[in-house]
VEXDREN-2710 file (C-alpha; in Angstrom, 1 decimal):
% VEXDREN-2710
k/r/px/py/pz
1/MET/-51.6/65.7/61.7
2/ASN/-54.2/66.7/59.1
3/LEU/-57.8/67.0/60.4
4/ALA/-59.1/64.7/57.6
5/VAL/-56.6/62.0/58.6
6/ALA/-57.6/62.4/62.3
7/PHE/-61.2/62.0/61.5
8/THR/-60.6/59.0/59.3
9/LEU/-58.5/57.3/62.0
10/PHE/-61.1/58.2/64.6
11/ILE/-63.9/56.6/62.5
12/ALA/-61.8/53.5/62.0
13/SER/-61.2/53.2/65.8
14/VAL/-65.0/53.5/66.5
15/VAL/-65.7/50.7/63.9
16/LEU/-63.0/48.5/65.4
17/THR/-64.2/48.9/69.0
18/LEU/-67.8/48.1/68.0
19/TYR/-66.6/45.1/65.9
20/TYR/-64.6/43.6/68.7
21/ASN/-67.1/44.7/71.3
22/TYR/-64.6/46.8/73.2
23/PRO/-65.7/49.8/75.3
24/ILE/-66.5/52.8/73.1
25/SER/-64.5/54.9/75.5
26/LEU/-61.3/53.4/74.0
27/ALA/-62.3/54.8/70.6
28/MET/-63.1/58.2/72.2
29/THR/-59.6/58.2/73.9
30/ALA/-58.1/57.5/70.5
31/GLY/-60.1/60.4/69.1
32/PHE/-58.8/62.7/71.9
33/ILE/-55.2/61.8/71.0
34/LEU/-55.8/62.2/67.3
35/PHE/-57.4/65.6/67.6
36/PHE/-54.8/66.7/70.2
37/MET/-52.1/65.8/67.6
38/ALA/-54.0/67.7/64.9
39/GLY/-54.1/70.8/67.2
40/PHE/-50.4/70.4/67.9
41/HIS/-49.7/70.1/64.2
42/ARG/-51.4/73.5/63.7
43/GLY/-49.0/75.1/66.0
44/TYR/-50.7/75.0/69.4
45/SER/-48.7/74.2/72.5
46/VAL/-49.3/71.1/74.6
47/ARG/-50.1/73.4/77.5
48/ASP/-52.7/75.3/75.5
49/LEU/-54.3/72.1/74.2
50/LEU/-54.5/70.6/77.7
51/ALA/-56.2/73.8/78.9
52/MET/-58.7/73.6/76.0
53/SER/-59.3/69.9/76.8
54/LEU/-59.8/70.5/80.5
55/LYS/-62.3/73.3/79.9
56/GLY/-64.3/71.1/77.5
57/ALA/-64.3/68.2/79.9
58/LYS/-65.5/70.4/82.8
59/ASP/-68.5/71.6/80.7
60/SER/-69.6/67.9/80.4
61/LEU/-69.7/67.3/84.2
62/ILE/-73.2/68.8/84.5
63/VAL/-74.8/66.0/82.6
64/VAL/-72.5/63.4/84.2
65/ARG/-74.3/64.0/87.5
66/VAL/-77.7/63.5/85.8
67/LEU/-76.6/60.3/84.1
68/LEU/-75.2/58.7/87.3
69/THR/-78.5/59.6/89.1
70/ILE/-80.5/57.9/86.3
71/GLY/-78.4/54.8/86.7
72/VAL/-79.2/54.6/90.4
73/LEU/-82.9/55.3/89.6
74/THR/-83.2/52.5/87.0
75/GLY/-81.4/50.0/89.2
76/LEU/-83.8/50.6/92.1
77/TRP/-86.8/50.6/89.8
78/ARG/-85.9/47.0/88.9
79/SER/-85.5/45.8/92.5
80/ALA/-88.7/47.7/93.5
81/GLY/-90.7/45.8/90.9
82/THR/-91.6/49.1/89.1
83/PHE/-90.5/47.7/85.7
84/ALA/-92.4/44.4/86.5
85/ILE/-95.7/46.1/87.5
86/LEU/-95.6/48.4/84.5
87/VAL/-95.1/45.4/82.2
88/SER/-97.8/43.4/84.0
89/LEU/-100.3/46.3/83.7
90/GLY/-99.5/46.6/80.1
91/LEU/-100.0/43.0/79.3
92/LYS/-103.3/43.0/81.2
93/ALA/-104.5/45.8/79.0
94/ILE/-103.9/43.9/75.7
95/THR/-106.9/43.5/73.4
96/PRO/-106.2/40.6/71.0
97/SER/-107.9/42.4/68.1
98/MET/-105.8/45.5/68.7
99/PHE/-102.5/43.7/69.6
100/ILE/-100.2/45.6/67.1
101/LEU/-101.6/49.0/68.2
102/THR/-101.1/48.0/71.8
103/ALA/-97.6/46.9/71.0
104/PHE/-96.9/50.5/69.9
105/ILE/-98.8/52.4/72.6
106/MET/-97.6/50.3/75.6
107/PRO/-93.8/50.8/74.9
108/CYS/-94.6/54.5/74.3
109/VAL/-96.0/54.8/77.8
110/LEU/-93.3/52.7/79.5
111/SER/-90.4/54.3/77.7
112/TYR/-91.7/57.7/78.7
113/ALA/-92.0/56.6/82.3
114/LEU/-88.6/55.0/82.3
115/GLY/-86.7/57.2/79.9
116/THR/-84.9/54.2/78.3
117/SER/-85.3/52.5/75.0
118/PHE/-83.1/49.5/75.8
119/GLY/-84.8/49.0/79.2
120/THR/-88.2/49.0/77.6
121/ALA/-87.2/46.7/74.7
122/GLY/-85.5/44.2/77.1
123/THR/-88.6/44.0/79.4
124/LEU/-91.9/44.8/77.8
125/GLY/-90.5/44.3/74.3
126/VAL/-89.4/40.8/75.0
127/ALA/-92.8/40.0/76.7
128/LEU/-94.7/41.3/73.7
129/MET/-92.6/39.3/71.2
130/THR/-93.2/36.2/73.2
131/LEU/-96.9/36.8/73.0
132/ALA/-96.8/37.5/69.3
133/ARG/-94.9/34.3/68.5
134/SER/-97.1/32.1/70.7
135/GLY/-100.3/33.9/69.8
136/GLY/-100.1/33.9/66.0
137/ALA/-99.4/37.7/65.4
138/ASP/-96.8/38.7/62.9
139/PRO/-93.5/39.0/64.9
140/ILE/-91.9/41.4/62.4
141/ILE/-94.8/43.8/62.5
142/THR/-94.9/43.5/66.2
143/ALA/-91.2/44.3/66.6
144/GLY/-91.7/47.3/64.3
145/ALA/-94.4/48.6/66.6
146/VAL/-92.2/48.0/69.6
147/MET/-89.2/49.8/68.0
148/SER/-91.4/52.8/67.4
149/GLY/-92.7/52.9/70.9
150/ILE/-89.4/52.4/72.8
151/HIS/-87.9/55.5/71.1
152/PHE/-90.8/57.7/72.0
153/GLY/-89.6/58.2/75.6
154/ASP/-85.9/58.0/74.7
155/ARG/-86.4/61.1/72.6
156/GLY/-88.7/63.1/74.9
157/SER/-88.9/61.8/78.5
158/PRO/-87.7/64.0/81.4
159/SER/-85.9/60.9/82.7
160/SER/-84.2/60.1/79.4
161/SER/-80.4/60.2/79.5
162/CYS/-80.4/61.0/75.8
163/LEU/-82.6/64.1/76.3
164/HIS/-80.4/65.2/79.2
165/LEU/-77.3/64.8/77.0
166/VAL/-78.9/67.0/74.3
167/THR/-80.0/69.5/76.9
168/ALA/-76.5/69.8/78.4
169/LEU/-74.7/70.0/75.1
170/THR/-76.9/72.8/73.9
171/GLY/-77.2/74.7/77.1
172/THR/-81.0/74.7/77.2
173/GLU/-83.7/73.9/79.8
174/ILE/-85.0/70.4/80.2
175/TYR/-88.7/71.1/80.7
176/SER/-88.8/73.4/77.7
177/ASN/-87.2/70.7/75.6
178/VAL/-89.8/68.1/76.9
179/ARG/-92.6/70.4/75.8
180/ALA/-91.1/70.9/72.4
181/MET/-90.5/67.2/72.0
182/MET/-94.1/66.4/72.8
183/LYS/-95.5/69.1/70.6
184/SER/-93.5/67.9/67.6
185/ALA/-94.5/64.3/68.3
186/LEU/-98.3/64.8/68.1
187/LEU/-98.6/64.5/64.3
188/PRO/-96.2/61.5/64.0
189/LEU/-98.0/59.8/66.9
190/ALA/-101.4/60.3/65.2
191/VAL/-100.2/58.9/61.8
192/SER/-98.4/56.0/63.6
193/THR/-101.6/55.2/65.6
194/VAL/-103.6/55.0/62.4
195/PHE/-100.9/52.9/60.8
196/TYR/-100.8/50.3/63.6
197/PHE/-104.6/50.3/63.9
198/VAL/-104.9/49.2/60.3
199/LEU/-102.2/46.6/60.8
200/SER/-103.9/45.3/64.0
201/LEU/-107.1/44.6/62.0
202/ARG/-105.0/42.4/59.7
203/ASN/-102.8/40.8/62.4
204/PRO/-104.9/40.0/65.5
205/LEU/-103.5/38.0/68.4
206/VAL/-105.2/34.6/68.0
207/ASN/-104.2/33.0/71.3
208/PHE/-103.3/34.9/74.5
209/SER/-101.5/33.1/77.2
210/SER/-101.3/34.4/80.8
211/GLU/-98.1/32.4/81.4
212/THR/-95.9/35.6/81.4
213/LEU/-98.2/37.3/83.9
214/ASP/-98.0/34.3/86.2
215/GLU/-94.2/34.3/86.0
216/LEU/-94.1/38.0/86.8
217/SER/-96.4/37.4/89.8
218/SER/-94.1/34.7/91.1
219/ALA/-91.0/36.7/90.7
220/PHE/-92.2/40.0/92.2
221/ASN/-94.8/41.3/94.6
222/LEU/-96.9/43.1/92.1
223/SER/-98.5/45.5/94.6
224/TYR/-99.7/48.7/93.0
225/VAL/-97.4/50.5/95.4
226/ALA/-94.6/49.4/93.2
227/VAL/-95.7/51.8/90.4
228/SER/-95.3/54.8/92.6
229/PRO/-91.6/55.6/91.7
230/ALA/-92.7/55.9/88.1
231/VAL/-95.7/58.0/89.0
232/ILE/-93.4/60.4/90.9
233/MET/-91.3/60.8/87.8
234/LEU/-94.3/61.5/85.7
235/VAL/-96.1/63.9/88.2
236/LEU/-93.4/66.0/89.8
237/PRO/-92.0/67.4/86.6
238/MET/-95.5/68.8/85.9
239/PHE/-95.0/71.2/88.7
240/ARG/-91.7/72.4/87.2
241/LEU/-89.7/71.3/90.2
242/ASN/-85.9/70.9/89.8
243/ILE/-85.4/67.6/88.0
244/PHE/-83.2/66.3/90.8
245/ILE/-86.0/66.6/93.3
246/ALA/-88.0/64.3/91.1
247/PHE/-85.1/61.9/90.7
248/VAL/-84.2/61.8/94.4
249/SER/-87.9/61.4/95.4
250/SER/-88.3/58.5/93.0
251/ILE/-85.1/56.9/94.2
252/ILE/-86.2/57.1/97.9
253/ALA/-89.6/55.6/97.1
254/ALA/-88.0/52.7/95.1
255/LEU/-85.5/52.0/97.9
256/VAL/-88.3/51.8/100.5
257/ILE/-90.4/49.6/98.3
258/SER/-87.4/47.3/97.5
259/VAL/-87.0/46.8/101.2
260/MET/-90.5/46.9/102.5
261/ILE/-92.4/45.2/99.6
262/GLN/-89.9/43.1/97.6
263/GLY/-88.0/41.8/100.7
264/TYR/-84.5/43.1/99.9
265/SER/-82.2/44.0/102.8
266/ILE/-81.0/47.6/102.9
267/SER/-77.5/46.5/101.9
268/ASP/-78.8/44.4/98.9
269/ALA/-81.0/47.3/97.7
270/LEU/-78.1/49.7/97.9
271/SER/-76.0/47.2/96.0
272/VAL/-78.6/47.2/93.2
273/ALA/-78.5/51.0/93.2
274/ILE/-74.8/50.9/92.6
275/PHE/-74.2/47.7/90.6
276/GLY/-77.7/47.0/89.1
277/LEU/-79.9/44.0/89.3
278/HIS/-78.3/40.6/88.5
279/SER/-80.6/37.6/88.7
280/ASP/-80.6/34.1/87.2
281/ALA/-84.1/33.4/88.3
282/GLY/-86.3/32.9/85.2
283/ILE/-88.3/35.9/84.0
284/LYS/-86.6/38.1/86.6
285/ALA/-83.5/37.9/84.6
286/ILE/-85.0/40.1/81.8
287/PHE/-85.0/43.0/84.3
288/ASN/-81.3/42.7/84.9
289/GLY/-79.2/45.9/84.5
290/GLY/-79.3/49.5/85.7
291/GLY/-77.4/50.9/88.6
292/LEU/-74.8/53.7/88.9
293/ILE/-72.1/51.5/87.3
294/SER/-74.2/51.1/84.1
295/MET/-73.8/54.8/83.4
296/VAL/-70.0/55.0/84.1
297/GLY/-69.1/54.0/80.5
298/MET/-71.4/56.6/79.0
299/CYS/-70.2/59.3/81.4
300/LEU/-66.6/58.5/80.5
301/VAL/-67.5/58.8/76.8
302/LEU/-69.1/62.2/77.5
303/VAL/-66.2/63.6/79.5
304/ILE/-63.7/62.5/76.8
305/SER/-65.9/63.9/74.0
306/GLY/-66.0/67.1/76.0
307/THR/-62.3/67.4/75.3
308/PHE/-63.1/67.3/71.6
309/SER/-65.3/70.3/72.0
310/GLY/-62.6/72.2/73.9
311/ILE/-60.0/71.4/71.2
312/PHE/-62.4/72.2/68.3
313/ASN/-63.5/75.5/69.9
314/GLY/-60.0/76.6/71.0
315/THR/-58.2/75.8/67.8
316/GLY/-61.0/76.6/65.3
317/MET/-60.0/73.5/63.4
318/LEU/-63.6/72.9/62.3
319/ASP/-64.1/76.5/61.0
320/GLY/-63.7/75.5/57.4
321/LEU/-66.2/72.7/57.6
322/GLN/-68.6/74.8/59.7
323/GLU/-68.4/77.6/57.1
324/LYS/-69.5/75.1/54.4
325/LEU/-72.3/73.9/56.6
326/SER/-73.4/77.5/57.2
327/ALA/-73.5/78.1/53.5
328/MET/-75.6/75.0/53.0
329/ILE/-78.0/76.1/55.7
330/LYS/-78.5/79.4/53.9
331/ARG/-79.2/77.5/50.7
332/PHE/-81.2/74.5/51.7
333/GLY/-82.4/75.3/55.2
334/GLU/-81.1/74.3/58.6
335/TYR/-83.1/71.1/59.2
336/PRO/-82.6/69.3/55.9
337/VAL/-78.8/69.9/56.3
338/MET/-78.8/68.6/59.9
339/LEU/-81.0/65.7/59.0
340/SER/-78.5/64.6/56.3
341/VAL/-75.4/65.2/58.3
342/GLY/-76.9/63.8/61.6
343/THR/-77.9/60.5/59.9
344/MET/-74.5/60.3/58.3
345/MET/-72.9/60.7/61.8
346/ASN/-75.0/57.8/63.0
347/ALA/-74.0/55.7/60.1
348/ILE/-70.3/56.5/60.5
349/PHE/-70.0/56.2/64.3
350/CYS/-72.7/53.5/64.8
351/ASN/-73.5/55.0/68.2
352/GLN/-76.3/57.5/68.9
353/THR/-74.3/59.2/71.7
354/VAL/-71.2/59.8/69.6
355/GLY/-73.4/60.9/66.7
356/VAL/-75.2/63.5/68.8
357/ILE/-72.0/64.8/70.3
358/MET/-70.3/65.2/66.9
359/THR/-73.4/66.7/65.3
360/VAL/-73.5/69.4/68.1
361/ASN/-69.8/70.1/67.6
362/LEU/-70.3/70.6/63.8
363/PHE/-73.5/72.6/63.9
364/ARG/-73.3/74.8/67.1
365/LYS/-71.4/77.6/65.3
366/PRO/-73.3/77.5/61.9
367/TYR/-76.7/77.7/63.8
368/SER/-75.4/80.6/65.9
369/ASP/-74.0/82.4/62.8
370/ASN/-77.4/82.0/61.0
371/GLY/-79.2/83.5/64.0
372/ILE/-81.0/80.3/64.9
373/SER/-82.0/79.9/68.5
374/ARG/-80.7/77.1/70.8
375/GLU/-84.3/75.9/71.2
376/ASP/-84.6/75.3/67.5
377/PHE/-81.2/73.7/67.5
378/VAL/-82.5/71.2/70.1
379/LEU/-85.6/70.4/68.1
380/ASP/-83.7/69.9/64.9
381/LEU/-81.1/67.7/66.6
382/SER/-83.8/65.6/68.3
383/ASN/-85.7/65.2/65.1
384/SER/-82.7/64.2/63.1
385/THR/-79.6/62.6/64.8
386/VAL/-81.5/61.3/67.8
387/ILE/-84.4/59.7/66.0
388/THR/-82.6/58.4/62.9
389/ALA/-80.1/56.4/64.9
390/PRO/-82.5/53.5/65.3
391/LEU/-83.1/53.5/61.6
392/VAL/-79.5/52.7/60.8
393/PRO/-79.2/48.9/61.0
394/TRP/-75.6/48.8/62.2
395/CYS/-76.1/51.5/64.8
396/ILE/-76.5/50.1/68.3
397/ALA/-79.7/52.1/68.8
398/CYS/-81.2/49.7/66.2
399/SER/-79.2/46.5/66.5
400/VAL/-79.4/46.1/70.3
401/PRO/-83.2/46.3/70.6
402/LEU/-83.6/44.1/67.6
403/SER/-81.2/41.6/69.1
404/MET/-83.2/41.6/72.4
405/MET/-86.4/40.9/70.5
406/GLY/-84.8/38.3/68.2
407/GLU/-85.6/40.0/64.9
408/GLY/-83.6/41.5/62.1
409/VAL/-83.6/44.5/59.7
410/LYS/-86.9/43.5/58.1
411/VAL/-88.5/45.2/61.1
412/ILE/-87.4/48.7/60.1
413/PRO/-90.1/49.4/57.5
414/TYR/-92.7/48.8/60.1
415/ALA/-91.1/51.3/62.6
416/CYS/-93.5/54.0/61.4
417/TYR/-93.0/56.5/64.2
418/LEU/-89.2/56.7/63.6
419/TYR/-89.5/57.9/60.1
420/MET/-92.7/59.9/60.5
421/ILE/-90.8/62.2/62.9
422/PRO/-88.4/63.6/60.3
423/ILE/-90.9/63.4/57.5
424/THR/-93.7/65.4/59.2
425/PHE/-91.2/67.8/60.8
426/LEU/-89.6/68.5/57.4
427/LEU/-93.1/69.2/55.9
428/THR/-94.4/71.3/58.8
429/LYS/-91.3/73.1/60.2
430/LYS/-91.7/76.9/60.5
431/ARG/-89.1/79.5/60.1
432/PRO/-86.5/79.4/62.9
433/THR/-86.8/81.6/66.0
434/PRO/-84.3/84.4/66.0
435/ASN/-81.5/83.9/68.5
436/ARG/-81.9/86.6/71.2
437/SER/-79.1/85.3/73.5
END
């Protein structure tokens, strides 16, 4: 099977699964079969192709462990009231005259603590949109500020599944990547802060209702102890401890708080850790989700996509395309090329995870051939494919948060931080660091 045909059919399978709301793992399985057939067509034996696939899948297992741990963590943070107390503290900090700015800063903080854009949008984002609509602030501008904030942590938090995916795929070190993400975020954050400050002056919150706070208080015991699992995840990484020590410590704290403070039985708390929180009780329902099971689909996608890498590397079927990318890098520079191709990957596959995986597979060899370090590779990837996904309206990184907040694509022009990242990085990027590995 011709490689171009395989890619075309793979793209079609991704579009169909998204359209019919089937698990994306089905499309990834179709991709494995298609690329396997392409390799067989090139003269490789079934045995060799299976060996290549197995090697690629094994390489993905490192990040699978991390993702499953994050699933347990986010489930127990829900039952412990950690999400709820952070949302409550954020709402209490709102200054009506600076509401839009607050709607940017608060999701930045929460998404960094939680490491999830969807979790932040579905909790704090929903609460902020409720306040905006009832209090007279512009909901479209508010949603733009929230969209900017929720992806701050998704890109650079040590508990972000996206950052761990990037780290594993590139063979780099998580804390070095966190520092690099924060450093490159300073200028976009400053510009975005000014942007939302000006918009706040023009769009104050006229009326502020404490109804949401009252509902949170009735649904959870909002003891300050409930914030400790998030504090653990923020503080322990500062001492450069193994990330799993931070994860496990936070999980234990959340489990104890779920039982001792929120009134869960041990068996119920363990059930939340595995299956996530599922509640029909009013405002508590917006915290539903999480749990180890919530990450199984993403882990399956990752393992299957690992077979792609094994086949691509073993057969060299991407060599022709990678040579063209390498030539483009020499002519236009590595970041402009990755920004263009990475955005296209998001537009084609409609999924940030698949877009990141495919971008890594395409660019790993061209970056290495041009003597560009893996650290620069990570930074370019995070400031292109990772951050442009929520700017593509039909990509789930954009459509899902907007759906949670009840808004449409008119929000995107107000998501300042999302496009300031690539703009400022493009203007300030220094020459790449030579690859010494």
